[in-house]
C-alpha positions, 0 to 999 in steps of 0.5 A, a space after each residue: 145584451 151589452 149595455 145590460 147590468 148583471 141583475 138585468 141579465 139574471 132577470 132575463 135569464 129567470 124569465 127566459 128559463 121560466 118560459 122555456 119550462 112552460 113550453 116544455 110542460 105543454 109537450 106533455 098534452 100535446 104527446 096526447 093530442 098528436 095521434 088525434 090531430 089528423 082527425 081535422 081532416 075528417 070534414 075534408 081537406 080544407 085550408 084551416 085543416 092544414 094550418 091546424 095540422 102544420 101548427 100542430 105538428 111543427 110545435 116541438 121543432 119550435 120548442 126545440 129551436 127555442 132551447 138551442 138558441 135561448 143563450 144567443 138570443 133570449 127573445 127566441 123563447 117567444 117562437 112557439 107562440 107562433 104555432 100556438 096562434 096558428 092553432 087557435 086562430 084558424 
């Protein structure tokens, strides 16, 4: 972010904080769904079940990494999208 003006930096900072706040708020329903996520294996151990459970269980890790590294690389706040894509596209 060397060639970015101060107002652009402020806009980027606000956008990053908004997106990160959204990811943290999405942890609330995640906590409610965590205990029943293992039910994905009721139909048997399929590839889709493993993708769903791995994506679902690693979501807080992605949110934590986004929060820790947001100042160094603001684009990292998009990292939890990988988990959401894995959950919804399997």
